[in-house]
C-alpha positions, -999 to +999 in steps of 0.1 A: +425+358+653+416+359+621+384+377+611+357+355+616+364+349+652+355+376+681+381+400+692+383+427+712+380+452+681+346+431+673+333+432+704+341+403+721+356+410+760+392+399+762+382+369+785+356+359+758+391+364+736+410+339+754+386+314+761+379+308+724+422+309+717+426+273+722+397+263+691+409+294+663+450+273+673+429+243+660+428+249+616+401+215+619+364+217+631+365+178+636+393+188+660+378+217+679+345+199+689+368+170+697+391+195+720+353+205+733+340+179+741+372+166+762+371+199+780+334+194+786+343+161+805+362+182+830+328+205+836+309+192+868+271+185+863+246+207+878+233+196+908+198+180+912+176+206+918+187+223+887+179+192+867+143+196+866+118+205+841+117+236+849+148+245+835+149+214+805+153+231+771+131+211+748+139+202+713+156+171+712+157+135+720+180+139+752+179+161+785+194+192+784+192+214+811+198+254+811+199+274+837+206+313+837+211+339+869+216+375+872+242+385+900+246+421+904+250+435+869+263+404+852+244+376+839+256+338+845+246+306+829+250+273+827+241+242+816+245+201+817+234+170+791+232+135+786+247+137+758+282+151+753+277+169+722+256+189+738+272+193+774+302+208+752+286+233+731+261+247+753+287+248+781+312+266+757+284+291+748+272+292+785+309+303+795+309+328+769+288+347+780+290+346+818+304+370+839+292+399+806+264+427+812+229+423+799+238+449+776+262+432+760+250+400+754+223+414+740+243+431+712+263+403+703+256+374+681+270+339+688+278+329+647+314+322+665+303+285+671+292+286+631+322+304+621+346+280+646+330+246+626+313+238+658+279+229+647+289+213+616+291+176+625+262+174+646+225+162+638+199+194+629+183+180+655+211+190+683+223+217+663+186+235+667+188+227+704+220+250+707+209+278+689+176+276+711+201+280+740+220+308+726+185+321+719+179+318+756+208+334+764+202+367+745+161+365+754+175+365+794+200+393+785+176+412+768+146+409+796+174+422+827+188+451+807+193+486+831+159+502+821+138+468+812+106+461+828+117+433+858+101+394+839+067+384+848+061+366+883+055+327+880 
């Protein structure tokens, strides 16, 4: 892999490196985006109970839902959208950070999306929405680190 892409030497887990390997093999950012969108077509939709305003991410004209969970010591994330590009890239983010510890997630910046060129061909509001999901992932991880106070009751 190149210096621009997460490696185990730069703190990425072997699972994360393996997840990005097919994208790294593609040299053209437009081909990478097309591949991610094609993979999203096989991604299951969120169940209706998760497609509610409680999980809705604001900021885009289309609907996007984001569901964070902590199971044991690890974080898991799911997303869904009416827009293929949002479903694809937020799904990749969720896959990348799922099954990782809050400490690992909190110490990692998702700049690999820019480095792979996945955000380059998106409208500004879609790019901002994806980065908002990345922020939500990090915020969830920070709130769930060992020793963090429990989140306030809703």
